[in-house]
C-alpha positions in Angstrom: -12.3 -2.9 -23.4 -12.2 -1.8 -19.8 -9.8 -4.5 -18.9 -7.5 -3.5 -21.8 -7.5 0.1 -20.7 -6.6 -1.0 -17.2 -3.8 -3.1 -18.5 -2.4 -0.1 -20.5 -2.6 2.1 -17.4 -0.7 -0.5 -15.4 2.0 -0.8 -18.1 2.4 3.0 -18.3 2.6 3.2 -14.5 5.2 0.4 -14.3 7.3 2.2 -17.0 7.0 5.4 -15.1 8.1 3.8 -11.8 11.0 2.1 -13.6 12.1 5.4 -15.3 11.8 7.3 -12.0 13.9 4.7 -10.1 16.4 4.5 -12.9 16.7 8.3 -13.0 17.3 8.3 -9.2 20.0 5.6 -9.6 21.7 7.7 -12.3 21.6 10.8 -10.1 23.2 8.9 -7.2 25.8 7.4 -9.5 26.5 10.9 -10.8 27.1 12.3 -7.3 29.3 9.4 -6.4 31.3 9.7 -9.6 31.7 13.5 -9.0 32.9 12.9 -5.5 35.4 10.2 -6.7 36.7 12.4 -9.4 37.2 15.3 -6.9 39.1 13.1 -4.5 41.3 11.8 -7.3 41.9 15.4 -8.5 42.9 16.5 -5.0 45.2 13.5 -4.7 46.8 14.4 -8.0 47.3 18.0 -6.9 49.0 16.9 -3.7 51.3 14.7 -5.7 52.1 17.5 -8.1 52.7 20.0 -5.3 55.0 17.5 -3.5 53.1 17.5 -0.2 54.4 15.0 2.3 52.8 13.6 5.4 54.0 15.3 8.6 56.6 13.4 10.6 55.4 12.4 14.1 56.5 14.6 17.0 58.8 12.8 19.4 58.1 13.7 23.1 60.9 13.9 25.7 60.5 13.7 29.5 63.6 14.2 31.5 63.1 12.7 35.0 66.2 13.2 37.1 66.6 11.5 40.5 68.6 13.7 42.8 70.1 12.0 45.9 70.2 14.0 49.1 73.5 15.5 50.1 74.5 14.4 53.6 75.6 18.0 54.3 72.1 19.3 54.0 70.6 20.4 57.4 67.5 18.7 58.7 64.5 21.0 58.9 61.7 20.7 61.4 59.6 23.2 59.5 57.2 22.8 56.6 57.5 24.2 53.1 55.1 24.9 50.2 56.1 25.3 46.6 54.5 26.0 43.3 55.4 25.9 39.7 57.8 28.6 38.6 56.5 31.8 37.0 57.7 32.1 33.4 57.0 33.8 30.1 54.9 31.8 27.6 57.8 31.5 25.2 60.0 30.0 27.9 57.4 27.8 29.5 56.4 25.9 26.3 56.2 22.3 25.1 58.3 23.3 22.2 62.1 22.8 22.8 63.6 26.2 22.5 67.0 26.8 20.8 69.0 30.0 20.7 71.2 29.8 17.5 72.7 33.2 18.1 72.1 36.5 20.0 68.5 37.4 20.4 67.2 34.8 17.9 64.9 32.0 19.3 63.8 29.0 17.4 62.4 25.5 18.2 63.5 22.0 17.3 61.3 20.5 14.6 59.6 17.2 15.3 60.5 17.3 19.0 58.6 18.5 22.1 58.6 18.2 25.9 56.1 15.8 27.4 55.3 18.4 30.1 56.0 22.1 30.6 59.5 23.1 31.9 57.8 24.8 34.9 56.1 21.4 35.8 59.4 19.5 35.3 61.2 21.9 37.8 58.3 21.8 40.3 58.1 18.0 40.2 61.8 17.5 40.4 62.1 19.8 43.4 59.1 18.3 45.2 60.4 14.7 44.8 63.9 15.6 45.8 62.9 17.3 49.0 60.3 14.6 49.8 62.8 11.8 49.3 65.6 13.5 51.1 64.1 12.9 54.6 65.6 16.3 55.5 62.4 18.2 56.0 59.3 17.8 58.2 56.9 18.3 55.3 56.8 19.7 51.8 53.8 20.0 49.4 52.5 21.9 46.5 51.0 25.3 47.3 47.3 25.1 47.9 47.5 21.5 49.2 46.3 22.6 52.6 49.4 22.1 54.8 50.3 24.7 57.3 53.5 25.8 55.7 56.1 27.8 57.6 57.9 28.8 54.5 57.1 29.3 50.8 59.5 28.8 47.9 58.8 31.2 45.0 60.5 30.5 41.7 60.9 32.5 38.5 62.1 30.6 35.4 64.2 32.9 33.2 65.7 30.5 30.7 65.1 26.9 29.6 66.8 26.7 26.2 69.5 25.1 24.1 72.0 27.9 23.6 74.8 28.3 21.0 76.2 31.2 22.9 79.4 32.9 21.6 79.1 31.0 18.3 79.8 27.6 19.9 79.8 24.6 17.7 77.7 22.6 20.2 74.7 23.9 22.2 74.4 23.9 26.0 71.2 23.1 27.8 70.7 26.3 29.8 68.4 26.7 32.8 68.2 29.9 34.8 66.0 30.2 37.9 65.6 32.9 40.5 64.5 31.5 43.9 63.0 33.4 46.9 62.4 31.7 50.2 59.6 33.5 52.1 58.7 33.3 55.8 54.9 33.0 55.8 54.3 34.5 59.3 55.5 37.9 58.2 55.7 37.5 54.4 59.3 38.6 54.4 61.9 37.2 51.9 64.4 35.2 54.0 66.8 34.6 51.1 67.1 35.1 47.4 69.4 33.7 44.8 69.7 33.1 41.0 70.8 29.7 39.8 72.3 29.1 36.4 73.2 25.8 34.8 74.6 25.3 31.3 75.4 21.7 30.4 77.0 21.1 27.0 75.5 18.6 24.7 77.6 15.8 23.2 76.3 16.5 19.7 73.8 18.7 18.0 71.3 15.8 17.8 68.1 16.4 19.7 68.4 13.3 22.0 71.9 14.5 23.1 70.5 18.0 23.7 67.7 16.4 25.8 70.3 14.4 27.8 72.1 17.7 28.5 68.8 19.2 29.8 68.4 16.2 32.1 71.9 16.8 33.6 71.2 20.6 34.0 67.8 19.9 35.6 69.4 17.4 38.0 72.2 19.8 39.1 69.9 22.9 39.5 67.4 20.9 41.5 70.1 19.7 43.9 71.4 23.3 44.3 68.0 24.8 45.0 67.0 22.0 47.4 70.2 22.3 49.4 70.0 26.1 49.4 66.4 26.1 50.5 67.1 23.8 53.5 70.2 25.8 54.5 68.6 29.2 54.2 65.5 28.1 56.2 67.8 26.6 58.9 69.7 29.8 59.2 66.5 31.9 59.5 65.1 29.5 62.1 68.2 29.9 64.3 68.4 33.7 64.0 64.9 35.2 63.8 62.8 36.2 66.8 59.7 34.3 67.4 
C-alpha cells in the first residue's frame, strides 16, 4: 500500500512538473507572438503612411591647389593663422543656399565633409606653405614665434540666386586683418568677395563652383598677406 501511495505521489508530481513547464512554454510563446504581431502592425502602419527610408547624404570636400604667383614677394618673417570666425549658420556642414532676399535654406541630401572655416584655413595654410615665399607659417597655437597674425572673419559661404538669377553663384566673403604681433596693431585690412556661377542648379555643379571660388579667394588672400607684410616690414620702425 505504501508503494502504491508513493507511485501516485510521483505521478501527481510528474503531471505538475509537466503542466508547469507547459504553461511556461505557452507564456513564452504568447510573448513572442505578441511581439511579432506588434512588429507586423508597425510595419503595416509604415506602409499605410507611405514612409520611405531616408536617402543617404552625399558629402563633398572641395580641395583646391593654388599655385604661387611669381609676383608674390618673398617674406623672411613668420605668420600664424587660425580658422575664420563665423556665425553658426554660415559655418555649418549643411550646404547653404539663398533662393531670394533674406531667405536661407540648405540642399537636401548633401553636406560638406568639413566646416567652411576649416576648408578656408586648410587651403590658405597649404598655399602659403607650398609657395616657398614665406619663412614659416603655422596654425595659431602651434608654438612658432610668429611675427604676424592673420585674423579672418567669414561673412558668407553660400549658393546665391541673387537678383532672381536662373543659376546660383557660389559666394564666399571674407574679411582679413593682418596684425603685427609686436605691437598688436592692424597692418592691413581688406574684404574679399568671390562669386562663381554654377553651370547648372545640380548640387555637384554648385560644389564645383565653390571649389573655383575657394581657389580664387585663397590665392587673393595669400598674395595680399605677403604683399602687406612686405610693405610693413620695409616701412615700420623697429
